[in-house]
N, C-alpha and C positions, 0 to 999 in steps of 0.2 A: 564802474566795470572800465573808462578809457585809462583812470590812474594807476587800477589794477593792471592792466596789461601791457604800459608801460613802464612798470616796477618790474613785472616779468620780462621783460626784453622782446614782447610780442608786439609785435609793429601792426597800427591800424593801414591799410594797405588801396582801402577805396578809394580809386582815383578819380572819380567822377564825384565823390563829395566835396565841394567847398567850403571855404571857409570864409563868406563876407566882411566881417570884422576882425582884424587880427590881433586884436587886444581880448577877444573871446577867448579865455583859460582851453576851452577845446581844442583850440588849435596846434597847442603845443604837443599832443597828441597824436595827430594826422599825419601818416608818413613816418618814413626812418632817413634822418638827416638831412631832411628836406626830399625826399622821393618818395612819391606813391608804388614803390616798386622796389624788391631786394633782386638781387643777382648771388648767385652761386654756382662754385666751382669745382665740377663731381667727376674724377676721372677723363678730365679733359674735354668735358663739355661743359658750356656756361649754361646756366639756367634762368633765367628769368620769371619772376613771376610778383603780379598785379591782380587788382581784384577794383568790380565793378559790382552794385546794387540797385535793386530797383526805383527807379523816379519816385515812386510814391512813396516812396520808406519814409520821409520823414510826417508826411502826413500822420502815421502812424505813434510818430513820437510828439510828445507833450512838448507844447512850446519851451515850458519854462529847461524841459531838459536839452532841447534840440538848440538851443540859442543861435546863432549865425550863420547855422550850417544847412548848406542848401544842393540838391543832386541835381547833376546834368542827366545829361540823354546818354546812359550806359553804352551804347552803341556808337554814336559818335565818339566817345572817350577812348573805348576799347581800337577803334579803329588806330586814333593815333598813337597810343600805346604800344601798340603792336608794329607799325611803323617805325617810331620812337626806340623800341629796343632791340631788333633785327638789323637796323641802321644802325644806328648810334652807337648803341653798348652791345653790339657783335652779339647776338644771344643767338647758341645754337638751338637751345627747346626754349620757349614759349609758354608757361602755365595763367590760365587764368580764372580764378576766385570766381564764378556765377552766381549773385544771389539773387537770382531772377525769378526764380519757378514760382507760382502760386497756389497752394493748396488746392486740391483736387482739379489742379488743371496740369502737373507735373508730368513729362517734363518739355512741354510744348512750348511753355516761354523760352528756355534756354535754346531748345533748337531753333526758333524764332528767330533768336535775336544772333545766333552765329550763320545763317543763310543771310541774315545783314551785311554782314563783314564784307563778304565779299572776297580779295583777295588777300586781307588782312586778317587770316587766319590762323589762331593760336595750334599748339598740336597738341595740348592737351585739356580741357575743362574740367573743371572740380564743381558743380552743382549741387545746390542746397534740396532739401527736404522730395528725393527724390525715392519717391514711394508709391503705388498705387494706392488710388483712394478706396474703390471697392472691397481691394482687398487686405490692403494694408501692408501688404510684403513690399519689402526694401527692395529698390533696383539700382542694385552696384555699378553696372554699366551699359555701354549704350555704346556700338559700336555700328555706325551709319556705311554705306558705301563709301562715300566722298565724304571729306572732314573730317575733324581729328577727335578720340574719343571721348564721350564724355561720363567722366567715375562718380556716383553719387554720392549722400550724404544721407540717410535715411533721415528720419522727421525730427528727432532732436539733436541729430550728430553725433550721437551713441555707438560708434565701431569706431574701430581704426584700418587702413589699407595701406598697400604698399602697391606703387607703379613701379614696373622694371622695364628700364629704357636701352631696348638694344639699337645702337647706330654703327656708323661708319666712318671716319676720318678721310679727305683725297684732299692734296693739295692744300691741305689748312682751312676747310671748309669740312662741314659734322653732317650728317645727312642723318637723320630717324628713319631708320627701318622697321619698326615697331615698338610699340607701347603694352604693357602686358598687365594687369590689373589682377592684386589678389587682393582677397578680405582674409582680416588674421582675427583671431578670436579674443576678442578683449580680455573676456574672464579668464582664460589660461596667464595673462600678462601678469609681470607683478607692476606692481603703482610706480610712477616714476618718482622718486624722494623730492627733485625741485619741484615739482607739479604739484604736489600734494599740499604745502603751505599757501600757495598760490589760491588753490581751489577753496581750503577752508575760509581765506580772507572771503572770498566772491559768496562764499556759503553764510558768510555774516552777516554781511552788505545784503544778502536778498533778504535774509530774517530780518534787518533793522527798515527794510522798505516796504518790510509783509506787512509788518508789528505797526506803523505810523497810521493806515487806517482805523484797525479800530483800539488805538490810543492802548489803555492799560488791560486790554483784554489779548493778550500774551496769546499765540499760538500754541496748541500743545498734541504732544504726537509728532510723528514723520511727515516733511512734506513730500507727497509719491503721487506717480501716475495712477488711477482705476483704471478698471480693464475700455473704458468711454473715452481712457485719453483728457479726463479731468484731475489736474492738480486738486488732490486733498491733504489737510492733516495728520500725519502719523508719523511727527517726530518731533522731538523738542525744542523751540525756535527762539533763544532766548537773546 
């Protein structure tokens, strides 16, 4: 997956993931041009984006796949990144991709994370697995009285959203007034021609890995989620 994302020019921005052994082949895929963030210019607005992941994430990955990678405290990393992006990179808008939520306790993990940041607060947070455990309903946005809006992704990231930022610029400094988030009906959108071949490659790799424990007993039928959220084989995976 890391090599495919690299080939597709999708940067792995996890700012709190360290690579202890620089000779570890995974190190070449972390970040973009030596940085763990990206800078974008849009209509005079300078936008910075970075991400952090849960500290226990590496424990959920087998050692052979994890290699020399380790994870630092996401709060301390985020404090440093927000300060750097605002002061050094002169970012007008800072967005953090927070992969911190725990299923069944969403979105408390992300809210707790934001409270610990103090003055080093981003302008927009995109959080993972934002859904109500009891109903399974997707929580697409949380707007608190203080702090940035939290935009959610559903349990498996199967949606598309758009954030519209309203801002003014006085004396060369931008001031964000409002961030309005809307959801887009993915089913009505045409597939992105650039993404289709990359997704096909990822599916092929998923099939290869899934088939490994089964030896020659290849999965038949398609891979899909049933009503209980369990992955079942209902598609040829060869």
